[in-house]
C-alpha positions as CSV (number, residue, x, y, z in Angstrom):
1,M,50.9,-46.7,-150.5
2,T,48.4,-47.2,-147.7
3,D,49.9,-48.2,-144.4
4,L,47.5,-50.9,-143.3
5,K,49.2,-51.5,-140.0
6,Q,48.8,-47.9,-139.0
7,M,45.2,-47.8,-140.3
8,L,44.4,-50.8,-138.0
9,T,46.2,-49.0,-135.1
10,E,44.1,-46.0,-135.5
11,H,40.9,-48.0,-135.0
12,I,41.9,-50.2,-132.0
13,G,39.7,-49.2,-129.1
14,E,37.6,-46.8,-131.2
15,K,34.3,-46.2,-129.5
16,R,31.2,-46.0,-131.6
17,D,27.5,-46.3,-131.0
18,Y,27.3,-48.5,-134.2
19,Y,29.9,-50.5,-136.1
20,P,29.5,-51.6,-139.7
21,L,29.6,-55.2,-140.6
22,N,32.9,-56.1,-142.3
23,Q,33.1,-57.3,-145.9
24,S,33.3,-61.0,-144.7
25,Q,30.1,-60.5,-142.7
26,I,27.9,-58.5,-145.0
27,G,27.2,-61.3,-147.6
28,I,26.5,-63.8,-144.8
29,Y,24.1,-61.4,-143.2
30,Y,22.0,-60.9,-146.3
31,Y,22.0,-64.6,-147.2
32,C,20.7,-65.5,-143.7
33,K,18.2,-62.6,-143.6
34,N,16.7,-63.9,-146.9
35,H,16.9,-67.5,-145.8
36,P,15.9,-67.4,-142.1
37,E,15.5,-71.2,-141.9
38,S,18.9,-71.9,-143.2
39,V,21.8,-73.3,-141.2
40,A,24.3,-72.8,-144.0
41,Y,26.4,-70.4,-141.8
42,N,26.2,-72.3,-138.5
43,L,29.5,-73.7,-137.1
44,P,28.4,-76.6,-134.8
45,S,31.1,-78.8,-133.2
46,I,31.7,-81.2,-130.4
47,C,34.8,-81.6,-128.2
48,E,35.0,-84.6,-125.9
49,L,36.8,-84.5,-122.5
50,P,37.3,-87.5,-120.3
51,K,35.3,-87.3,-117.1
52,Q,38.1,-88.8,-114.9
53,K,40.3,-85.9,-115.8
54,V,37.9,-83.0,-115.8
55,A,35.7,-81.4,-113.1
56,L,32.3,-80.3,-114.5
57,S,31.8,-77.2,-112.4
58,R,35.3,-76.0,-113.2
59,L,34.7,-76.7,-116.9
60,S,31.5,-74.6,-116.9
61,A,33.3,-71.7,-115.1
62,A,36.1,-71.8,-117.7
63,I,33.7,-71.6,-120.6
64,K,32.1,-68.5,-119.1
65,I,35.5,-66.9,-118.6
66,A,36.3,-67.7,-122.3
67,L,33.0,-66.1,-123.4
68,N,33.6,-62.9,-121.4
69,N,37.1,-62.6,-123.0
70,H,35.8,-61.8,-126.5
71,V,33.7,-58.8,-127.7
72,A,32.2,-60.8,-130.6
73,F,30.0,-62.8,-128.2
74,R,28.5,-59.6,-126.8
75,C,27.6,-58.1,-130.1
76,K,24.0,-57.7,-131.5
77,I,22.8,-56.8,-135.0
78,V,20.5,-53.9,-135.5
79,E,19.1,-52.7,-138.8
80,R,19.3,-49.0,-139.5
81,S,18.2,-47.1,-142.6
82,S,21.8,-47.3,-143.9
83,G,21.9,-51.1,-143.4
84,P,22.8,-53.6,-140.7
85,V,25.2,-52.6,-137.9
86,W,26.8,-54.1,-134.8
87,V,25.9,-52.8,-131.3
88,L,28.0,-53.8,-128.4
89,T,26.0,-54.8,-125.4
90,D,27.1,-54.7,-121.7
91,R,26.2,-58.3,-121.1
92,S,28.3,-60.4,-118.8
93,F,28.4,-64.2,-119.0
94,D,29.2,-64.8,-115.3
95,D,25.6,-66.1,-114.8
96,F,25.3,-67.6,-118.3
97,E,23.5,-70.9,-118.0
98,I,25.2,-73.9,-119.7
99,P,22.7,-76.8,-119.7
100,V,24.1,-80.1,-118.6
101,E,22.3,-83.3,-119.6
102,K,23.2,-87.0,-119.0
103,V,22.7,-89.0,-122.2
104,S,23.7,-92.4,-123.7
105,E,26.2,-92.6,-126.5
106,E,23.3,-93.5,-128.8
107,A,21.4,-90.4,-127.8
108,L,24.5,-88.3,-128.2
109,T,24.8,-89.4,-131.8
110,E,21.2,-88.3,-132.5
111,I,21.8,-84.9,-130.7
112,K,24.9,-84.3,-132.9
113,N,22.9,-84.9,-136.1
114,R,20.2,-82.4,-135.2
115,Y,22.0,-79.8,-133.0
116,A,22.4,-77.1,-135.7
117,K,19.3,-74.9,-135.7
118,P,18.7,-71.5,-137.4
119,F,19.6,-68.4,-135.4
120,D,17.5,-65.3,-135.0
121,L,19.8,-62.7,-136.4
122,F,18.3,-60.0,-134.2
123,G,18.0,-62.1,-131.1
124,D,19.9,-62.0,-127.9
125,L,22.8,-64.4,-128.8
126,L,24.4,-65.8,-131.9
127,F,25.6,-68.9,-130.3
128,R,24.5,-71.8,-128.1
129,I,26.4,-74.2,-125.8
130,N,25.5,-77.5,-124.1
131,I,27.4,-80.0,-122.1
132,Y,26.3,-83.7,-122.5
133,E,27.5,-86.2,-119.9
134,T,28.0,-89.8,-121.1
135,E,29.5,-92.7,-119.2
136,K,33.0,-91.7,-120.0
137,N,33.0,-88.1,-121.3
138,Y,31.8,-84.6,-120.9
139,S,31.0,-83.4,-124.4
140,I,30.9,-79.7,-125.2
141,I,28.6,-79.2,-128.1
142,S,28.5,-75.6,-129.4
143,D,27.1,-73.8,-132.4
144,F,28.3,-70.3,-133.3
145,H,27.0,-68.2,-136.2
146,H,29.6,-67.5,-138.8
147,L,28.9,-63.8,-138.4
148,I,30.9,-63.8,-135.1
149,Y,33.1,-66.9,-135.4
150,D,35.4,-68.7,-137.8
151,G,37.8,-71.7,-137.9
152,S,40.6,-69.8,-136.1
153,S,38.1,-68.5,-133.5
154,C,37.3,-72.1,-132.7
155,R,41.0,-72.8,-131.9
156,I,41.3,-69.6,-129.9
157,W,38.1,-70.3,-127.9
158,F,39.2,-73.8,-126.9
159,Q,42.6,-72.4,-126.0
160,D,40.9,-69.9,-123.7
161,I,38.7,-72.6,-122.1
162,A,41.9,-74.7,-121.3
163,A,43.8,-71.6,-120.0
164,A,40.9,-70.6,-117.8
165,Y,40.4,-74.1,-116.5
166,Y,44.0,-74.7,-115.5
167,N,45.2,-71.1,-114.8
168,G,42.1,-69.1,-114.1
169,T,43.3,-66.4,-116.6
170,V,43.2,-66.0,-120.4
171,E,45.1,-63.9,-122.9
172,T,43.2,-60.8,-123.8
173,E,42.5,-60.1,-127.5
174,E,44.4,-57.0,-128.6
175,V,42.1,-56.2,-131.5
176,T,38.4,-56.9,-131.1
177,M,36.0,-57.8,-133.9
178,L,34.5,-54.4,-133.7
179,D,37.9,-52.7,-134.0
180,F,38.4,-54.7,-137.1
181,C,35.0,-53.7,-138.5
182,A,35.9,-50.0,-138.1
183,Y,39.2,-50.7,-139.8
184,D,37.6,-52.6,-142.6
185,D,35.2,-49.7,-143.2
186,A,38.2,-47.3,-143.6
187,Y,39.9,-49.8,-145.9
188,Q,36.9,-49.7,-148.3
189,K,37.5,-46.0,-148.8
190,S,41.3,-46.2,-149.1
191,Q,43.8,-46.4,-152.0
192,A,44.4,-50.1,-151.0
193,E,40.8,-50.9,-152.1
194,M,41.4,-49.3,-155.5
195,D,44.7,-51.2,-155.9
196,A,42.8,-54.5,-155.1
197,I,40.1,-53.7,-157.7
198,S,42.8,-53.1,-160.3
199,Y,44.7,-56.3,-159.3
200,Y,41.6,-58.5,-159.9
201,R,40.8,-56.7,-163.2
202,D,44.2,-57.8,-164.4
203,V,43.8,-61.3,-163.1
204,F,40.4,-61.9,-164.7
205,Q,41.0,-60.1,-168.0
206,G,39.8,-62.6,-170.6
207,A,39.2,-65.4,-168.0
208,K,36.1,-67.7,-168.0
209,P,34.3,-66.6,-164.8
210,R,33.0,-70.1,-163.8
211,T,34.3,-73.6,-163.3
212,S,31.8,-76.1,-162.2
213,I,31.1,-79.8,-162.3
214,P,28.2,-80.4,-164.7
215,A,25.0,-81.0,-162.7
216,D,23.4,-84.4,-162.8
217,L,20.0,-83.2,-161.6
218,E,17.8,-80.2,-162.3
219,E,18.1,-77.8,-159.4
220,N,15.1,-77.1,-157.2
221,D,14.4,-74.5,-154.5
222,L,15.4,-76.8,-151.7
223,P,19.0,-76.6,-150.4
224,G,20.9,-79.8,-150.6
225,D,22.4,-81.7,-147.7
226,G,24.9,-84.1,-149.4
227,Y,27.8,-85.1,-147.3
228,C,30.5,-87.8,-147.6
229,V,34.0,-88.6,-146.3
230,Y,36.7,-89.7,-148.7
231,C,40.2,-91.0,-147.6
232,F,43.2,-90.6,-149.8
233,D,45.6,-93.5,-150.4
234,K,47.3,-94.1,-147.1
235,R,50.6,-94.6,-148.9
236,I,51.0,-90.9,-149.5
237,D,54.4,-89.8,-148.3
238,F,53.9,-86.4,-146.6
239,S,57.5,-85.5,-147.0
240,K,57.0,-85.9,-150.8
241,V,54.1,-83.5,-150.7
242,S,56.1,-80.9,-148.7
243,A,59.2,-81.3,-151.1
244,V,57.1,-80.8,-154.2
245,C,55.6,-77.5,-152.9
246,N,58.5,-76.3,-150.7
247,G,56.4,-76.8,-147.6
248,R,53.4,-74.8,-148.9
249,V,51.0,-77.7,-148.5
250,G,47.8,-75.6,-148.7
251,A,48.9,-74.2,-152.1
252,F,49.7,-77.7,-153.3
253,F,46.2,-79.0,-152.6
254,V,44.5,-75.9,-154.0
255,G,46.7,-76.2,-157.2
256,A,45.9,-79.9,-157.6
257,F,42.2,-79.1,-157.1
258,A,42.2,-76.4,-159.8
259,Y,44.1,-78.7,-162.2
260,A,41.7,-81.6,-161.5
261,A,38.7,-79.3,-162.1
262,A,40.1,-78.0,-165.4
263,K,40.7,-81.5,-166.6
264,Y,37.4,-82.9,-165.4
265,T,35.5,-80.1,-167.1
266,G,37.6,-80.2,-170.2
267,T,38.8,-76.6,-170.0
268,G,42.2,-75.0,-170.2
269,D,41.8,-72.9,-167.1
270,A,39.9,-72.9,-163.8
271,V,38.6,-70.6,-161.1
272,V,38.4,-72.2,-157.7
273,Y,38.0,-70.7,-154.3
274,T,39.8,-71.1,-151.0
275,G,39.7,-69.4,-147.6
276,N,42.3,-67.3,-145.9
277,H,42.1,-66.7,-142.1
278,G,42.3,-63.0,-142.6
279,R,44.5,-62.4,-139.5
280,M,47.4,-60.9,-141.4
281,D,48.5,-58.6,-138.6
282,E,50.0,-60.4,-135.6
283,R,47.8,-58.3,-133.3
284,L,44.8,-60.4,-134.5
285,R,46.3,-63.7,-133.5
286,H,44.0,-64.0,-130.4
287,S,40.9,-62.2,-131.9
288,V,37.6,-64.0,-132.2
289,G,35.2,-63.0,-134.9
290,M,34.5,-63.5,-138.6
291,F,37.8,-62.6,-140.4
292,V,37.9,-65.2,-143.1
293,R,38.2,-64.0,-146.7
294,M,37.3,-66.2,-149.6
295,L,39.9,-66.0,-152.3
296,P,39.2,-66.7,-156.0
297,V,42.2,-68.5,-157.5
298,Y,42.4,-68.4,-161.3
299,V,44.9,-70.6,-163.0
300,T,45.7,-71.5,-166.6
301,I,46.7,-75.1,-167.6
302,D,49.6,-75.3,-169.9
303,E,51.0,-78.9,-170.3
304,S,54.4,-77.4,-171.3
305,F,54.7,-76.0,-167.8
306,S,56.7,-77.9,-165.3
307,L,55.0,-78.8,-162.0
308,T,57.2,-76.2,-160.3
309,D,56.1,-73.5,-162.7
310,Y,52.4,-74.5,-162.3
311,L,52.6,-74.5,-158.5
312,S,54.5,-71.1,-158.6
313,Q,51.5,-69.7,-160.6
314,V,49.1,-71.0,-157.9
315,Q,51.2,-69.6,-155.1
316,E,51.5,-66.2,-156.9
317,R,47.7,-66.1,-157.2
318,L,47.3,-67.0,-153.5
319,Y,49.8,-64.3,-152.4
320,G,48.0,-61.8,-154.6
321,G,44.7,-62.7,-153.2
322,I,45.9,-62.5,-149.6
323,K,47.5,-59.1,-150.2
324,H,44.3,-57.8,-151.8
325,G,41.8,-60.0,-150.0
326,K,40.2,-57.2,-148.0
327,C,38.4,-55.8,-151.1
328,A,34.6,-55.9,-151.3
329,F,34.0,-59.5,-152.4
330,A,30.4,-59.0,-153.4
331,A,31.4,-56.2,-155.8
332,L,34.3,-58.3,-157.1
333,M,31.9,-61.2,-157.9
334,Q,29.4,-58.9,-159.6
335,E,32.0,-57.2,-161.8
336,H,33.6,-60.4,-163.0
337,K,30.4,-62.5,-163.0
338,L,32.0,-65.0,-160.5
339,S,30.2,-67.8,-158.8
340,I,31.5,-69.9,-155.9
341,D,31.0,-73.3,-157.5
342,L,34.1,-75.2,-156.4
343,S,35.8,-74.5,-153.0
344,I,38.6,-76.1,-151.1
345,L,39.8,-75.5,-147.6
346,Y,43.0,-77.0,-146.3
347,Q,42.5,-77.5,-142.6
348,G,45.7,-79.2,-141.6
349,D,45.7,-81.4,-138.5
350,F,44.2,-79.0,-135.9
351,F,40.6,-79.9,-136.4
352,N,41.0,-83.6,-135.5
353,H,42.0,-83.1,-131.9
354,V,42.3,-80.0,-129.6
355,P,44.8,-79.8,-126.7
356,F,43.3,-79.3,-123.3
357,G,46.2,-79.2,-120.9
358,D,47.9,-82.5,-121.4
359,I,44.8,-84.1,-122.8
360,D,44.4,-84.6,-126.5
361,C,40.7,-84.2,-127.0
362,P,38.7,-85.5,-130.1
363,W,37.1,-82.6,-131.9
364,E,34.6,-82.9,-134.7
365,A,32.6,-80.5,-136.9
366,L,29.0,-81.5,-136.9
367,P,26.9,-82.0,-140.0
368,L,24.7,-79.3,-141.5
369,H,21.5,-80.1,-143.4
370,G,20.8,-77.4,-145.9
371,M,24.1,-76.1,-147.2
372,D,24.2,-73.5,-150.0
373,D,27.6,-73.9,-151.6
374,D,27.6,-76.2,-154.6
375,F,30.7,-78.3,-153.8
376,V,33.1,-77.8,-150.9
377,I,36.2,-80.0,-150.1
378,M,37.9,-79.7,-146.7
379,V,41.3,-81.4,-146.5
380,F,42.4,-82.8,-143.1
381,K,45.8,-84.2,-142.4
382,E,45.7,-87.3,-140.2
383,K,48.6,-89.4,-138.9
384,E,48.7,-91.8,-141.9
385,H,46.6,-90.2,-144.6
386,F,44.7,-87.3,-145.8
387,K,40.9,-87.3,-145.3
388,L,38.5,-85.3,-147.4
389,K,35.2,-84.1,-145.9
390,V,33.0,-83.1,-148.8
391,E,29.7,-81.1,-148.7
392,Y,27.8,-80.8,-151.9
393,R,24.4,-79.9,-153.3
394,K,22.4,-83.1,-153.2
395,D,19.8,-81.6,-155.5
396,K,22.5,-81.1,-158.2
397,Y,24.9,-84.0,-157.9
398,K,24.6,-87.7,-157.5
399,L,27.0,-89.3,-155.0
400,Q,28.6,-91.3,-157.9
401,T,29.5,-88.1,-159.6
402,V,31.0,-86.7,-156.4
403,H,33.1,-89.9,-156.0
404,E,34.3,-89.7,-159.7
405,F,35.5,-86.1,-159.2
406,L,37.2,-87.0,-155.9
407,R,38.9,-89.9,-157.6
408,A,40.2,-87.6,-160.3
409,Y,41.4,-85.2,-157.7
410,E,43.2,-88.0,-155.8
411,E,44.9,-89.1,-159.1
412,T,46.1,-85.5,-159.7
413,V,47.6,-85.4,-156.2
414,M,49.3,-88.7,-156.6
415,T,50.7,-87.8,-160.1
416,F,52.0,-84.5,-158.7
417,I,54.1,-86.4,-156.1
418,G,55.2,-89.1,-158.6
419,E,53.1,-92.0,-157.3
420,T,50.3,-94.1,-158.7
421,V,46.9,-94.5,-157.2
422,S,46.2,-97.8,-155.4
423,N,42.8,-99.2,-154.6
424,E,43.1,-98.2,-150.9
425,G,41.6,-94.7,-151.2
426,G,37.9,-94.1,-151.5
427,A,34.7,-93.2,-149.8
428,V,34.2,-94.3,-146.2
């Protein structure tokens, strides 16, 4: 059995002239290279800090400290005959310019809607940062390319800004993105990769490779930009959700999603996709980079199963996917003819507000125009209800169809916890 912890240890601090992109990055790279005008893999967001509690100069200095703390921000892509590689530059962000602009609230709304712009993959930086000053707030608007950043990176980066602001120091990442890329390269040549391939061959033996909502419209070559927000019934008892799934809330929502998809499409099984943060070693807990792995979750629907049995099947698939999730995803999709048509990401409650010292700051992911995935649901836990943020291909689906499927999903969730659906949920 491959000792993955020891394999990672062997690559921490390894010095190379070039580092391969990891398996999470390589597909993103080729998509963006072939679609240079796309913002499908941008991660723009806004965090609002109250002016009366924050000093602007100190905030700018803290951002620079946070940038200097992570290798990912100093990496540059270079194309070689063997393919794309990372090169580590010696750049320092001590003199990095963070533009500050005074704007009205109305102007800020317009800026948020158009902030995401395509990155030059071979340019100097794969991120941009601005501070906008309104009457009450300093708003940090940032946009990082998914090649160097993921959801957990967002949390880590804002933690670093707060630590630098209040303490002047930050926690150093133990494993850098480039360390992980070297490790990932070794993994692809190991027995663990062979075991992962065998695992998925067993999972998908005899399975239908695709589950998708039937398209309303004939696809064209233009990427869609559909977006809506849908609130679950506010009467949902969170303790009931936790009790049904033994606290595995993410697995509960993935399982309900797969069940609703199978029922909506009239099939006896379903393949849906979810994400795992990819930081399975505790030494990666403060690492910034792209570590997320997409996990295909294949389930069969048998009405003779109890809910406990069904959710156990889902959890088993998730555990198996996490254990074997470092395998080459592109090769996996090609072998089993998979297509990421339906995805769900359980985000919990972090991405509503971020802590900044004793300040609870509103945080918001900004809209993208030109997404590539067919249908993506993000589930956020709020104080009194669950909110779904849904992105979908507007050139394939009418909004009415999206709402119909979301209603079916809500009914599945409510049925799983033993409640009925009221008229309070719906699009907002």
